[in-house]
C-alpha positions as CSV (number, residue, x, y, z in Angstrom):
1,M,-75.9,-15.4,-88.9
2,H,-78.8,-16.1,-85.9
3,E,-77.7,-19.3,-85.4
4,M,-73.7,-18.6,-85.3
5,A,-74.4,-14.6,-83.1
6,A,-75.9,-17.7,-80.1
7,I,-73.8,-19.8,-79.9
8,V,-70.9,-16.6,-79.6
9,G,-72.8,-15.0,-76.8
10,V,-73.5,-18.3,-75.6
11,L,-69.6,-18.8,-75.7
12,L,-68.8,-15.2,-73.8
13,T,-71.1,-15.4,-71.4
14,A,-69.3,-18.6,-70.1
15,A,-66.4,-17.8,-70.3
16,A,-67.2,-14.6,-68.6
17,A,-69.3,-16.1,-66.0
18,L,-67.1,-18.8,-65.2
19,Y,-63.5,-15.7,-64.3
20,A,-66.8,-14.5,-62.4
21,L,-67.2,-17.1,-60.2
22,C,-63.9,-18.7,-60.1
23,V,-62.7,-14.7,-59.1
24,V,-65.7,-14.8,-56.1
25,L,-64.8,-17.8,-55.1
26,I,-60.8,-17.2,-54.3
27,M,-61.5,-13.6,-53.0
28,R,-63.6,-15.3,-50.9
29,G,-61.6,-18.1,-49.6
30,A,-58.6,-16.8,-49.5
31,R,-56.8,-19.5,-51.7
32,R,-58.4,-22.1,-49.4
33,P,-61.5,-24.4,-49.5
34,V,-64.5,-24.0,-47.6
35,A,-64.4,-27.6,-45.6
36,L,-66.0,-28.6,-42.3
37,H,-63.8,-28.4,-39.5
38,H,-62.9,-31.9,-37.7
39,A,-62.2,-32.3,-34.0
40,A,-58.8,-33.8,-33.7
41,V,-59.0,-37.4,-32.6
42,R,-57.9,-37.6,-28.7
43,P,-55.6,-40.3,-29.4
44,L,-54.6,-39.5,-32.3
45,P,-53.8,-43.2,-33.5
46,P,-50.7,-43.5,-35.5
47,V,-49.9,-42.6,-39.0
48,T,-47.2,-44.3,-41.9
49,V,-46.1,-41.8,-44.4
50,L,-45.5,-42.7,-48.0
51,K,-42.5,-40.8,-49.6
52,A,-42.3,-42.0,-53.1
53,L,-38.7,-40.1,-54.1
54,C,-37.3,-40.3,-58.1
55,G,-34.4,-37.4,-58.2
56,A,-32.1,-34.2,-55.5
57,E,-35.6,-31.6,-57.0
58,P,-35.0,-28.2,-56.3
59,G,-35.9,-28.3,-52.4
60,L,-36.2,-31.6,-51.9
61,A,-34.4,-31.2,-48.0
62,T,-36.8,-28.3,-46.6
63,Q,-40.1,-29.7,-48.3
64,L,-39.6,-33.6,-46.3
65,R,-38.2,-31.7,-44.0
66,S,-41.9,-30.0,-43.4
67,F,-42.9,-33.3,-42.6
68,C,-40.6,-35.1,-40.3
69,G,-41.1,-32.1,-38.3
70,Q,-44.7,-32.5,-37.6
71,N,-46.5,-32.0,-34.3
72,Y,-47.2,-35.3,-33.9
73,P,-47.8,-37.7,-31.5
74,L,-46.5,-41.1,-33.3
75,F,-45.9,-41.1,-37.2
76,Q,-44.1,-43.2,-39.4
77,V,-42.0,-42.5,-42.1
78,V,-41.0,-44.7,-45.6
79,F,-39.1,-43.3,-48.1
80,G,-38.0,-45.3,-51.2
81,V,-36.3,-44.9,-54.7
82,R,-35.6,-47.9,-57.4
83,D,-31.9,-46.9,-57.6
84,A,-29.2,-47.0,-55.5
85,A,-27.8,-44.4,-56.8
86,D,-30.4,-42.1,-56.7
87,P,-30.0,-38.4,-55.5
88,A,-32.6,-38.4,-53.0
89,L,-30.8,-40.5,-50.8
90,Q,-28.4,-38.4,-49.6
91,V,-31.4,-36.2,-48.1
92,V,-33.0,-38.5,-46.7
93,R,-29.7,-39.7,-44.1
94,L,-29.4,-36.4,-43.9
95,L,-33.0,-36.4,-42.1
96,Q,-32.4,-38.7,-40.7
97,A,-29.4,-37.9,-38.7
98,Q,-31.7,-34.6,-37.6
99,F,-34.9,-36.5,-36.8
100,P,-33.4,-39.5,-34.8
101,E,-36.7,-40.1,-32.2
102,L,-38.1,-40.4,-36.0
103,Q,-39.5,-43.6,-36.7
104,T,-38.2,-43.8,-40.5
105,A,-37.8,-46.9,-43.5
106,V,-35.8,-46.8,-47.0
107,A,-37.3,-48.7,-49.7
108,V,-34.7,-49.0,-52.4
109,D,-36.3,-51.3,-54.6
110,P,-36.1,-51.1,-59.0
111,T,-38.7,-53.8,-59.6
112,L,-41.8,-52.2,-62.0
113,H,-45.3,-53.6,-61.3
114,G,-47.0,-51.7,-64.1
115,C,-45.9,-49.1,-66.4
116,N,-46.8,-45.8,-63.5
117,N,-43.2,-45.6,-61.7
118,K,-44.2,-43.7,-58.9
119,I,-47.2,-46.7,-57.9
120,S,-45.0,-49.0,-58.4
121,N,-42.3,-46.6,-56.3
122,L,-45.3,-47.2,-53.7
123,L,-45.6,-51.0,-53.8
124,N,-42.3,-51.8,-52.8
125,M,-42.7,-49.5,-49.9
126,V,-45.8,-50.5,-48.5
127,P,-44.4,-53.8,-47.1
128,L,-41.9,-51.1,-44.8
129,A,-45.5,-49.0,-42.9
130,R,-46.0,-49.9,-39.4
131,H,-49.5,-48.0,-38.5
132,P,-52.7,-49.0,-40.0
133,L,-53.8,-45.0,-41.6
134,L,-51.7,-43.8,-44.6
135,V,-50.4,-40.6,-45.7
136,M,-49.1,-40.1,-49.6
137,A,-48.4,-37.2,-50.7
138,D,-45.7,-35.9,-53.4
139,S,-42.2,-35.9,-53.1
140,D,-42.5,-31.7,-55.1
141,V,-44.9,-30.7,-51.9
142,S,-43.7,-28.9,-47.8
143,V,-46.4,-29.0,-45.4
144,P,-47.6,-26.7,-42.2
145,P,-46.2,-28.8,-38.5
146,D,-50.3,-29.5,-38.1
147,Y,-50.5,-31.7,-41.7
148,L,-51.5,-34.8,-40.3
149,A,-53.4,-33.9,-37.6
150,R,-55.4,-32.0,-39.9
151,V,-55.4,-34.9,-42.3
152,V,-55.7,-37.9,-40.8
153,A,-59.3,-36.3,-38.2
154,P,-61.7,-36.7,-41.2
155,L,-61.2,-40.3,-41.4
156,D,-63.4,-40.9,-37.6
157,D,-65.8,-41.4,-39.5
158,P,-65.8,-44.0,-40.5
159,S,-68.2,-43.5,-44.2
160,V,-64.9,-41.6,-45.3
161,G,-62.3,-43.4,-48.1
162,L,-59.8,-40.8,-48.1
163,V,-59.0,-37.5,-47.4
164,T,-57.1,-35.5,-50.1
165,C,-55.8,-31.6,-49.5
166,P,-55.7,-28.4,-52.7
167,Y,-53.1,-27.3,-53.0
168,F,-50.6,-23.9,-55.1
169,G,-47.7,-23.3,-56.6
170,R,-44.7,-22.1,-56.1
171,P,-41.7,-21.6,-58.0
172,A,-38.8,-22.5,-57.5
173,S,-36.2,-19.3,-56.1
174,E,-32.5,-19.6,-57.7
175,P,-31.2,-17.3,-58.5
176,Q,-28.5,-19.0,-60.3
177,A,-31.2,-20.2,-62.8
178,P,-31.0,-18.6,-66.3
179,L,-34.0,-16.7,-67.4
180,A,-36.0,-19.7,-69.6
181,A,-36.1,-22.3,-66.1
182,R,-37.3,-19.0,-64.2
183,L,-40.0,-17.9,-66.6
184,A,-41.4,-21.6,-66.8
185,S,-41.2,-22.1,-63.1
186,R,-43.4,-19.0,-62.7
187,L,-45.9,-19.7,-65.7
188,G,-46.3,-23.8,-63.9
189,A,-47.5,-22.1,-61.0
190,M,-49.7,-20.4,-62.7
191,F,-51.4,-22.9,-64.0
192,I,-51.7,-24.4,-61.7
193,N,-53.1,-21.4,-59.4
194,E,-54.8,-19.7,-62.0
195,W,-56.7,-22.4,-63.8
196,F,-56.4,-25.7,-62.0
197,M,-57.0,-24.9,-58.7
198,P,-59.7,-22.5,-59.1
199,A,-62.0,-24.3,-60.8
200,V,-61.6,-28.1,-58.8
201,L,-62.8,-25.5,-55.8
202,L,-65.0,-24.4,-57.6
203,A,-66.5,-27.9,-58.4
204,A,-66.2,-29.0,-55.5
205,R,-68.0,-25.7,-54.3
206,F,-71.3,-26.8,-56.8
207,G,-71.0,-30.2,-54.8
208,S,-67.9,-32.2,-56.8
209,R,-66.3,-34.9,-55.2
210,S,-64.2,-36.7,-57.2
211,F,-61.2,-34.5,-56.4
212,V,-58.0,-36.9,-56.1
213,S,-54.4,-35.0,-55.6
214,G,-50.8,-36.9,-55.5
215,A,-49.9,-33.9,-52.9
216,T,-51.8,-35.8,-50.2
217,I,-53.8,-39.2,-49.9
218,A,-54.9,-40.3,-46.7
219,M,-56.4,-43.3,-45.9
220,R,-57.3,-46.8,-43.4
221,A,-54.2,-49.5,-45.1
222,E,-57.7,-51.8,-44.9
223,V,-59.5,-49.7,-47.1
224,L,-57.1,-49.7,-50.0
225,A,-57.0,-53.8,-49.1
226,A,-60.3,-53.2,-49.3
227,I,-60.2,-52.0,-52.6
228,G,-57.4,-53.9,-54.1
229,G,-54.4,-52.4,-52.8
230,L,-52.6,-49.7,-54.9
231,G,-51.8,-52.9,-57.7
232,K,-55.1,-52.2,-59.7
233,L,-53.3,-48.7,-60.6
234,S,-50.0,-49.8,-61.5
235,D,-50.7,-48.9,-65.5
236,Q,-53.4,-45.9,-65.0
237,L,-52.1,-42.4,-65.6
238,A,-54.8,-41.1,-63.7
239,D,-53.9,-42.8,-60.4
240,D,-55.4,-40.2,-57.6
241,Y,-58.4,-40.3,-59.8
242,R,-58.6,-44.4,-60.9
243,L,-57.4,-44.1,-56.7
244,G,-61.1,-42.2,-55.6
245,E,-62.8,-44.2,-58.1
246,L,-62.3,-46.9,-56.3
247,V,-63.3,-45.8,-53.0
248,R,-66.8,-44.8,-54.3
249,R,-67.7,-48.2,-55.6
250,H,-66.6,-49.4,-51.6
251,G,-69.6,-46.9,-50.8
252,R,-67.7,-45.0,-49.2
253,R,-67.2,-40.6,-48.6
254,I,-64.3,-38.6,-50.4
255,V,-63.4,-35.3,-48.2
256,L,-61.4,-32.2,-49.0
257,S,-59.2,-31.6,-47.0
258,D,-59.4,-27.4,-45.0
259,V,-55.5,-27.7,-45.7
260,A,-54.6,-25.9,-48.7
261,I,-50.3,-27.6,-49.3
262,E,-47.9,-26.2,-51.6
263,T,-45.9,-27.6,-54.5
264,T,-42.1,-26.5,-55.9
265,V,-42.7,-25.6,-59.3
266,S,-39.0,-26.4,-61.4
267,E,-39.1,-26.6,-64.9
268,P,-35.9,-26.3,-67.2
269,G,-37.3,-24.7,-69.6
270,L,-40.7,-24.3,-71.7
271,A,-40.6,-27.0,-74.1
272,A,-39.9,-29.4,-70.4
273,L,-43.4,-27.0,-69.1
274,C,-45.0,-27.7,-72.7
275,R,-44.0,-31.7,-72.1
276,H,-45.1,-31.6,-68.3
277,E,-48.7,-29.5,-68.4
278,L,-49.5,-31.9,-71.6
279,R,-49.2,-34.8,-69.3
280,W,-51.2,-33.2,-66.9
281,L,-54.0,-32.2,-69.6
282,R,-54.1,-35.9,-69.8
283,T,-54.2,-37.3,-67.3
284,I,-57.5,-34.9,-67.2
285,Q,-58.8,-36.1,-70.6
286,S,-58.1,-40.0,-70.1
287,A,-60.7,-39.3,-66.0
288,Q,-62.8,-37.6,-67.7
289,P,-63.0,-37.8,-71.4
290,L,-66.3,-35.2,-71.8
291,G,-65.8,-33.1,-69.0
292,Y,-62.2,-31.8,-70.6
293,A,-63.5,-31.9,-74.5
294,C,-66.2,-29.0,-72.8
295,C,-64.2,-27.0,-71.3
296,F,-62.8,-24.7,-73.0
297,P,-65.2,-22.1,-71.3
298,S,-62.4,-22.4,-68.2
299,L,-59.7,-20.7,-71.5
300,A,-61.7,-18.0,-71.0
301,L,-59.8,-15.0,-72.5
302,P,-58.9,-17.1,-75.7
303,T,-62.5,-17.9,-75.3
304,A,-64.5,-14.8,-75.4
305,L,-61.1,-13.3,-78.1
306,V,-62.4,-15.5,-80.0
307,G,-66.1,-15.1,-79.5
308,A,-65.3,-11.2,-79.8
309,A,-63.4,-11.3,-82.7
310,L,-66.9,-14.1,-84.5
311,A,-69.5,-11.2,-83.4
312,G,-67.5,-8.3,-85.2
313,F,-66.2,-6.3,-81.9
314,S,-70.1,-6.1,-81.5
315,T,-71.0,-3.4,-78.7
316,V,-72.3,-6.1,-76.5
317,A,-69.4,-9.0,-77.3
318,S,-66.9,-6.2,-76.1
319,A,-68.3,-5.5,-73.6
320,L,-68.1,-10.0,-72.3
321,L,-64.6,-9.5,-73.6
322,A,-63.5,-6.4,-71.3
323,I,-65.3,-8.2,-68.1
324,T,-63.7,-11.1,-68.6
325,A,-60.0,-9.5,-69.2
326,A,-61.0,-7.7,-65.7
327,A,-61.8,-10.4,-63.8
328,R,-58.7,-12.9,-65.4
329,L,-57.1,-10.3,-64.8
330,V,-58.3,-9.4,-60.7
331,L,-58.2,-13.5,-60.1
332,H,-54.1,-13.5,-61.6
333,Y,-53.6,-10.9,-58.2
334,F,-55.5,-13.1,-55.8
335,A,-54.8,-16.2,-56.9
336,G,-50.7,-15.9,-58.3
337,G,-48.5,-16.0,-56.2
338,G,-45.3,-13.7,-54.6
339,G,-45.9,-10.8,-53.0
340,F,-47.7,-7.7,-54.5
341,R,-44.8,-5.7,-57.3
342,Q,-44.4,-9.8,-57.8
343,R,-48.0,-10.8,-58.7
344,C,-48.0,-7.1,-61.2
345,R,-44.8,-8.3,-62.6
346,D,-46.1,-11.0,-63.6
347,V,-49.0,-9.5,-64.6
348,A,-47.8,-9.7,-68.1
349,L,-46.9,-13.6,-67.9
350,V,-51.1,-13.4,-69.0
351,P,-51.9,-13.7,-72.6
352,L,-49.3,-16.0,-72.4
353,R,-50.3,-17.7,-69.8
354,D,-53.3,-18.5,-71.4
355,T,-52.6,-18.8,-75.4
356,L,-50.0,-21.1,-73.9
357,L,-53.3,-23.7,-72.1
358,A,-55.5,-23.0,-75.1
359,A,-52.9,-24.6,-77.1
360,L,-51.9,-27.5,-74.8
361,W,-55.1,-27.7,-75.2
362,L,-56.4,-28.1,-78.3
363,W,-52.6,-30.0,-78.8
364,S,-53.5,-32.6,-76.6
365,F,-56.5,-34.1,-78.5
366,R,-54.5,-35.1,-81.7
367,K,-52.5,-37.6,-80.1
368,R,-52.3,-39.9,-77.0
369,E,-49.5,-40.0,-76.1
370,I,-46.9,-38.8,-73.2
371,V,-43.5,-37.9,-71.6
372,W,-42.5,-39.3,-68.2
373,R,-39.3,-38.4,-66.9
374,E,-37.7,-39.3,-70.7
375,Q,-39.9,-42.7,-70.9
376,R,-42.3,-42.1,-73.7
377,F,-46.2,-43.3,-73.0
378,G,-48.8,-43.7,-74.9
379,V,-52.1,-43.8,-73.2
380,G,-55.6,-45.8,-74.0
381,T,-58.9,-45.3,-74.3
382,D,-59.6,-46.4,-70.0
383,G,-56.6,-44.4,-69.1
384,S,-53.8,-47.5,-68.9
385,L,-50.6,-46.6,-70.2
386,H,-48.5,-48.1,-72.2
387,R,-44.2,-47.6,-73.2
388,V,-43.3,-46.5,-76.4
389,G,-40.5,-47.0,-78.1
């Protein structure tokens, strides 16, 4: 009984402390990480932006336009699709007409170099890159006009091998979308804003430099070539994390930029959301299996509730549960997206969001499979992908 009480006490204390730290971090940082501000380099070196596309996802035109309209002297944007009938090409053609002076190129190539279709797309695009600095960014992110200048500035330091960005979710604003789609999109944004990114920023505060996100990866082409190129990632699920590993093994640093960007979260329903989040969770699991297995304190409300129940809702256990719940609500208010009214309405989603996350975390240990773009893959113990069925 004494051992059980000690375990329960540790669970409750860890849950309460973790969310309290996240609250302090978010309140002080105002959704932005603390990072060194690098002076802009003059003249700014030319940059190639690589945008791998697949389908005309919600907000695609706005998101791509934010990259085409950068306040930067010389840059190129390379778009890539695997299918000539991909509707994303229509958006690309419109943007080429709107930005006639911008250097652009389009790669239409179905060649597969492995199981990771995004990496295959990027490999087909790289030969079209003209410039020595490369910025790879997911298709669903929007960026401010000074994004390029701020993201590539740290690369002026030869010891820096890669720059990445924190990102925050914004639910797709489609009033005509079914209620299930709007609910799933809001829950997906909460996953990013209220669990994933606070954990990333908290780890960064304590000195971790392992985070790399496909939302932004900026690096010199010579460094990419020196570590063996993108081909080494062609069968990896956690391709961005593995790229960071290769950069660190090459003796270069990873910098978390002070630019916080926004990603559009669009889910057609709860089933699709669960498949998507399972893929995210198994990606984290494949990259850091031990840390992932021990991350249950970050599922603070379910952890605190189970701990309090095991302790018979004693006075101390109930107090720690109350502290955790209060910290969770404050975190939701400061980290959640939308205006004041929207965040207040979304409070009702917090129990559902946290319960769903805990259930998916437990389920992720059951079977090492994911569904990605309607294709099923198995995940090896080394994070490698293989097609199933």
